[in-house]
C-alpha positions in Angstrom: 2.3 5.8 -13.7 2.1 9.1 -12.3 4.8 10.3 -9.7 5.2 13.9 -8.4 8.3 12.8 -6.6 10.0 11.7 -9.6 13.2 13.7 -10.7 13.0 16.6 -13.5 13.4 15.4 -17.0 17.0 15.1 -18.3 17.3 16.6 -21.7 17.6 13.9 -24.3 18.2 14.4 -28.7 15.0 12.0 -28.6 12.6 14.5 -26.8 9.8 15.1 -28.7 9.6 11.6 -30.2 8.0 8.1 -28.5 11.6 7.2 -27.8 12.4 9.8 -25.8 8.9 9.5 -23.9 10.2 6.1 -23.3 13.6 6.9 -22.3 12.1 9.1 -19.5 10.1 6.2 -18.1 13.4 4.0 -18.0 15.1 6.7 -15.8 11.8 6.9 -13.5 11.8 10.7 -14.1 9.1 13.0 -15.1 8.1 13.6 -19.0 8.9 16.7 -20.5 6.4 18.5 -22.3 7.4 17.3 -25.7 7.7 13.9 -25.0 4.3 13.8 -23.2 2.7 15.0 -26.2 4.6 12.7 -28.7 3.1 9.8 -26.2 -0.4 10.6 -26.5 0.0 11.0 -30.5 1.6 7.6 -30.6 -1.1 6.1 -28.6 -3.7 7.6 -30.4 -2.5 6.7 -33.8 -1.1 3.0 -32.9 -4.0 2.0 -30.7 -7.3 0.5 -32.3 -10.6 -0.4 -30.8 -10.7 -4.0 -29.8 -13.1 -6.0 -32.0 -11.1 -9.1 -33.6 -10.4 -12.0 -32.3 -6.6 -12.6 -31.2 -4.3 -14.1 -33.8 -1.6 -16.1 -32.3 2.0 -14.8 -33.2 5.5 -16.0 -32.6 6.0 -13.6 -30.1 3.0 -14.0 -27.8 3.4 -14.7 -24.4 5.8 -11.4 -24.2 4.6 -8.1 -23.6 5.6 -7.3 -27.3 2.9 -9.8 -28.5 0.3 -8.0 -26.2 1.2 -4.5 -27.6 0.8 -6.3 -31.4 -2.9 -7.4 -30.4 -3.4 -3.8 -29.3 -2.3 -2.2 -32.4 -4.3 -4.6 -34.8 -7.4 -4.0 -32.6 -7.6 -7.8 -31.4 -8.6 -9.0 -28.0 -5.2 -10.0 -26.1 -4.8 -14.1 -26.1 -4.3 -15.7 -22.5 -0.7 -15.9 -23.0 -0.6 -12.4 -23.7 -2.4 -11.4 -21.0 -0.3 -13.4 -18.4 2.7 -11.8 -19.9 1.9 -8.0 -19.8 0.5 -8.7 -16.0 3.8 -10.0 -15.1 5.6 -6.8 -17.0 3.4 -4.6 -15.1 3.9 -6.7 -11.8 7.7 -6.1 -12.2 7.8 -2.5 -13.5 5.8 -1.8 -10.2 8.4 -3.6 -8.0 10.9 -1.6 -9.6 9.1 1.5 -8.9 8.5 0.4 -5.3 12.3 -0.3 -4.7 13.3 3.0 -6.3 11.0 4.8 -4.0 12.0 3.0 -1.0 15.8 3.8 -1.7 14.9 7.4 -2.3 13.2 7.6 0.9 16.0 6.0 2.8 18.5 8.3 1.0 16.3 11.1 2.1 16.2 10.0 5.9 20.0 9.7 6.1 20.3 12.9 4.2 17.7 14.8 6.7 17.4 13.1 10.1 16.4 16.1 12.0 13.7 17.3 9.7 12.3 13.9 9.5 12.5 13.5 13.1 10.4 16.7 13.4 7.8 15.7 11.3 7.4 12.2 12.8 7.2 13.8 16.3 4.7 16.4 14.9 2.5 13.3 13.2 2.9 11.6 16.5 1.3 14.0 18.7 -1.4 15.2 16.0 -2.8 11.6 15.7 -2.1 9.6 19.2 -4.9 7.0 18.3 -3.3 6.3 14.7 0.2 5.6 16.5 -1.5 3.4 18.5 -2.9 1.4 16.0 0.3 1.4 14.2 2.1 0.3 17.0 -0.3 -2.7 17.4 -0.2 -3.8 13.8 3.6 -3.7 14.2 3.2 -6.0 17.7 1.1 -8.6 15.7 3.1 -8.7 12.9 5.9 -9.7 15.3 4.1 -11.9 16.8 3.4 -13.8 13.5 -0.4 -13.2 13.5 -1.5 -14.9 10.2 -3.7 -11.5 9.1 -2.9 -8.2 10.2 -5.4 -5.2 9.5 -5.0 -1.5 10.6 -7.6 -1.2 13.4 -8.1 1.7 15.0 -10.0 2.4 18.3 -12.9 4.3 16.7 -13.5 1.0 14.7 -13.4 -1.2 17.7 -15.7 0.9 19.7 -18.1 1.6 16.7 -18.5 -2.0 16.4 -18.7 -3.6 19.6 -19.7 -0.8 22.2 -18.0 0.6 25.2 -18.9 -2.2 27.6 -16.1 -4.9 28.5 -16.7 -7.9 26.4 -15.5 -10.5 29.3 -17.5 -9.1 32.2 -20.4 -7.0 30.0 -19.9 -3.8 32.1 -19.2 -0.3 31.1 -15.6 0.9 30.4 -14.5 3.8 31.6 -13.0 5.5 28.8 -11.4 8.5 30.6 -9.1 6.3 33.1 -5.8 5.7 32.5 -5.5 3.0 29.8 -2.4 1.5 31.4 -2.8 1.5 35.2 -6.3 2.3 35.8 -8.6 -1.5 36.6 -11.6 0.2 34.8 -9.2 1.6 32.0 -9.9 0.6 28.5 -7.7 -1.9 26.7 -8.2 -3.5 23.2 -8.1 -7.4 23.7 -7.6 -10.3 21.0 -10.2 -12.5 21.8 -8.4 -15.6 20.5 -4.7 -14.4 21.5 -2.0 -13.7 18.8 0.2 -16.7 20.4 -2.3 -19.0 19.7 -2.7 -18.0 16.3 -5.3 -15.2 16.5 -5.9 -12.4 13.8 -5.2 -8.7 14.2 -8.8 -8.1 12.8 -11.7 -6.1 13.8 -13.5 -9.6 14.4 -10.8 -10.6 16.9 -10.1 -7.6 18.7 -13.0 -6.4 21.2 -12.7 -3.9 24.1 -12.2 -4.5 27.8 -11.3 -3.5 31.3 -7.3 -3.1 31.9 -7.9 -5.6 35.0 -10.1 -8.0 32.9 -7.6 -8.2 30.2 -4.9 -8.7 32.2 -6.6 -11.2 34.1 -7.6 -13.4 31.0 -4.0 -13.2 29.9 -3.4 -15.9 26.9 -6.9 -17.9 27.4 
């Protein structure tokens, strides 16, 4: 898996061989040029077109069994397919956790820079910020389905009339205090098991939405 944020490769006596290629991967770092070349050569020499039915071996049901099928030009058996899928899932989980750890470490070491970048993003993307806040609120309310919905998507699907009173909404009005302003309403309220999806979010007046409450 490509990852431009990985650290530079650590020199290793195995560099230039397939073992060195694997070692870089286990350390979650970039591969050096010699190991990248060795990896390409290994895959070219050890991979055959899959044309044969799988031969059941003692190691079937493991990632090693999957590689044996691959090396012999066989389709993978069901057990080996399940095994390689699980191995990839665990590998991706390890990578995800490592990225999260590095992100936390970077944020702890560079708090001023992180705050400046986040503030600049919020100022440049106010609608995306509101969409993230809505999604976070829906998760706190234990909504069964949470999608990242933007205002533009809601207006494109449902128009600019209030879905409650059917009259036009003043899109320029204050969205917090003006009764004719725009608010996004969950048709089936989150407190009653409603989903945070495009099908359940419609535009409404501030007054209409507040009057509706949890109905």
